[in-house]
C-alpha positions as CSV (number, residue, x, y, z in Angstrom):
1,M,13.6,77.6,42.6
2,A,10.7,76.3,45.0
3,L,11.1,77.7,48.5
4,D,10.1,75.8,51.6
5,K,8.3,77.7,54.7
6,A,11.4,78.3,56.2
7,Q,13.1,79.9,53.4
8,Q,9.8,81.9,52.5
9,E,9.7,83.4,55.9
10,L,13.3,84.4,55.7
11,L,12.8,85.9,52.4
12,R,9.9,87.7,53.6
13,R,11.9,89.1,56.7
14,A,15.0,90.0,54.5
15,A,12.7,91.8,51.8
16,S,11.2,93.9,54.5
17,V,14.3,94.9,56.2
18,I,16.3,95.5,52.8
19,G,13.2,97.5,51.4
20,H,13.0,99.7,54.5
21,D,16.7,100.4,54.9
22,L,17.0,101.0,51.0
23,R,14.0,103.1,50.5
24,N,14.7,105.7,53.0
25,P,18.2,106.7,51.4
26,M,16.6,106.4,47.9
27,A,14.0,108.8,48.9
28,V,16.5,111.2,50.2
29,I,18.4,111.1,46.9
30,N,15.0,111.7,45.0
31,N,14.2,114.5,47.1
32,S,17.7,116.1,46.5
33,A,17.4,115.5,42.7
34,Y,14.0,117.3,42.8
35,F,15.6,120.2,44.8
36,V,18.4,120.6,42.3
37,R,16.1,120.4,39.5
38,A,13.8,123.1,41.1
39,K,16.8,125.5,41.8
40,L,18.3,124.9,38.1
41,G,14.9,125.3,36.7
42,Q,15.1,129.0,37.1
43,T,17.3,129.2,34.3
44,K,17.6,127.0,31.0
45,L,19.2,123.7,32.0
46,D,22.5,122.6,30.5
47,P,21.6,119.5,28.4
48,K,24.1,117.4,30.2
49,V,22.8,118.4,33.4
50,E,19.2,117.5,32.3
51,K,20.3,114.3,30.8
52,H,22.0,113.2,34.3
53,L,19.1,114.4,36.3
54,K,16.8,112.2,34.3
55,I,19.2,109.2,34.7
56,I,19.0,109.7,38.5
57,E,15.4,109.8,38.5
58,A,15.0,106.9,36.2
59,E,17.4,104.6,38.3
60,I,15.6,105.5,41.4
61,A,12.2,104.4,40.0
62,R,13.9,101.3,38.8
63,A,15.5,100.5,42.0
64,D,12.2,101.1,43.8
65,G,10.3,99.0,41.3
66,L,12.7,95.9,42.1
67,L,12.2,96.4,45.7
68,G,8.6,96.5,45.2
69,D,8.8,93.2,43.3
70,M,10.7,91.4,46.1
71,L,8.3,92.6,48.7
72,T,5.3,91.4,46.6
73,F,7.2,88.1,46.0
74,S,7.8,87.5,49.5
75,R,4.2,88.2,50.8
76,P,1.1,86.0,50.4
77,Y,-1.2,87.2,47.7
78,E,-4.7,87.4,48.3
79,P,-6.7,88.5,45.4
80,A,-9.0,91.8,45.5
81,A,-11.5,90.1,42.9
82,E,-14.5,91.9,41.5
83,T,-16.8,91.3,38.6
84,Q,-15.3,93.4,35.5
85,A,-15.1,93.1,31.7
86,L,-11.8,91.6,30.5
87,D,-11.5,93.9,27.4
88,S,-11.7,96.9,29.7
89,V,-9.1,95.9,32.3
90,V,-6.6,94.8,29.5
91,G,-7.3,97.8,27.2
92,D,-6.5,100.2,30.2
93,A,-3.2,98.2,31.0
94,V,-2.1,98.5,27.3
95,A,-3.1,102.1,27.1
96,G,-1.1,102.9,30.2
97,Y,1.9,100.9,29.3
98,K,4.9,102.8,28.0
99,A,6.5,100.9,25.3
100,P,10.1,101.5,24.2
101,E,10.8,104.2,21.8
102,G,11.1,101.6,18.9
103,G,8.2,99.8,19.9
104,K,4.4,99.6,19.9
105,V,1.6,97.4,21.2
106,D,-1.1,96.1,18.9
107,F,-4.2,95.5,21.0
108,K,-7.2,93.5,19.6
109,P,-10.0,93.1,22.1
110,G,-12.0,89.9,21.3
111,A,-13.9,89.1,24.6
112,K,-16.8,91.1,23.5
113,G,-17.9,92.6,26.8
114,V,-17.6,89.2,28.8
115,S,-17.0,89.6,32.3
116,G,-15.2,87.7,34.9
117,K,-14.5,87.8,38.7
118,F,-10.7,88.5,39.1
119,D,-8.2,91.0,40.4
120,G,-8.1,93.7,37.7
121,K,-4.8,95.4,39.2
122,A,-3.0,92.1,39.4
123,L,-4.1,91.1,35.9
124,A,-3.0,94.3,34.5
125,D,0.3,94.0,36.4
126,A,0.8,90.5,34.7
127,V,0.1,92.0,31.3
128,R,2.7,94.6,31.7
129,R,5.2,92.1,32.9
130,L,4.5,90.0,29.7
131,L,4.8,93.0,27.6
132,D,8.2,94.0,29.2
133,N,9.5,90.4,28.4
134,A,8.2,90.6,24.9
135,F,10.0,93.8,24.0
136,A,13.0,92.5,25.7
137,A,13.0,89.5,23.2
138,Q,12.5,91.9,20.4
139,E,15.4,94.1,21.6
140,D,12.9,96.9,22.4
141,K,11.7,97.4,18.9
142,G,8.9,96.1,16.6
143,T,5.2,95.4,17.6
144,V,4.0,93.2,20.4
145,K,0.4,91.7,19.9
146,V,-2.2,91.5,22.7
147,T,-5.5,89.9,22.1
148,T,-8.4,88.8,24.4
149,A,-10.9,86.0,24.0
150,A,-13.8,84.4,25.7
151,G,-14.6,80.9,25.3
152,K,-14.8,78.2,28.0
153,D,-12.5,80.5,29.9
154,L,-11.3,84.1,29.5
155,S,-7.8,84.6,27.9
156,V,-5.3,87.2,27.2
157,V,-2.4,86.3,24.9
158,V,0.6,88.3,24.3
159,S,2.9,87.4,21.3
160,D,6.3,88.6,20.2
161,S,8.5,88.0,17.2
162,G,11.8,87.5,19.2
163,K,14.1,84.5,19.1
164,G,12.1,82.2,21.4
165,V,12.8,81.1,24.8
166,D,16.3,79.3,25.3
167,A,15.6,75.5,25.7
168,K,18.0,75.4,28.6
169,I,16.1,77.8,30.8
170,E,12.5,77.0,29.5
171,P,11.7,74.4,32.3
172,L,12.6,77.0,34.9
173,M,11.4,80.2,33.3
174,Y,8.6,80.7,35.9
175,E,10.8,80.0,38.8
176,A,11.8,83.1,41.0
177,F,15.1,84.8,40.3
178,M,15.6,83.1,36.9
179,T,16.7,85.6,34.3
180,T,19.0,86.0,31.3
181,K,18.7,89.9,31.3
182,P,21.4,92.2,32.3
183,K,18.8,94.0,34.5
184,G,16.2,92.8,36.8
185,M,15.9,90.1,39.4
186,G,14.0,87.4,37.4
187,L,10.6,87.9,39.0
188,G,8.5,88.8,36.4
189,L,7.2,85.6,35.2
190,S,7.0,84.2,38.6
191,L,5.0,87.1,40.0
192,A,2.5,86.6,36.9
193,R,2.1,83.1,37.7
194,K,1.5,83.9,41.3
195,F,-1.2,86.3,40.5
196,L,-2.9,83.9,38.0
197,D,-2.7,81.0,40.3
198,G,-4.2,83.1,43.2
199,M,-7.2,84.1,41.0
200,G,-7.8,80.5,40.1
201,G,-6.2,80.9,36.5
202,S,-3.1,79.8,34.9
203,I,-0.2,80.9,32.6
204,S,1.2,78.9,29.8
205,H,3.5,79.5,26.8
206,E,4.6,78.4,23.3
207,S,7.9,79.2,21.8
208,S,9.8,78.9,18.8
209,P,12.8,80.6,16.8
210,K,10.2,82.9,15.3
211,G,8.8,84.0,18.6
212,S,7.0,83.3,21.7
213,T,3.3,83.5,22.8
214,F,2.2,83.7,26.4
215,K,-1.4,83.0,27.6
216,L,-3.1,84.1,30.7
217,T,-6.3,82.1,31.4
218,L,-9.1,83.1,33.9
219,P,-12.4,81.4,34.9
220,K,-15.6,83.0,33.3
221,L,-18.4,84.0,35.7
């Protein structure tokens, strides 16, 4: 869904207002949950109480993440580019990623210390978003592979063994708010593309019924 300038400005204003008005009550709920946990923590918590406190905390974090995505999408992206080693940035992103209980990430660095000038935080964010999509395609189980390489350009490849991308949505999959998931707003791939485009790179994919492979490409120094 391509937005013209007027629509982009309207979305930016709406995202700012919604973010402000929702984050305040979310912070109150989060503080209240923390207070309840602290008070009850003086004794052993009932397992059901512990379960529901964790649900509250997790859902607040998820809602905050959705608001953050909407705000990030609505604002212009200006890369904070610096010279850094690709393997190091991607390795840290993978190490900090929390895979689903039934899944794991297999990272094979292949850029051999080659550096590029890019926004490491944005690249790590894009990698995590691709990992989220990959595990969703595999129903949160199995192994997702991440590899790096340095040839004419720098590349990061994320591969899953899911059922592949539905041919009906494939032409629209990088557009904002396009999703087939029960949760989320469909901004993951759109934000990844926004980040890569802003860094002078690109995102591409190949898909089949045996799985999908997404490739992030960045220019070398």
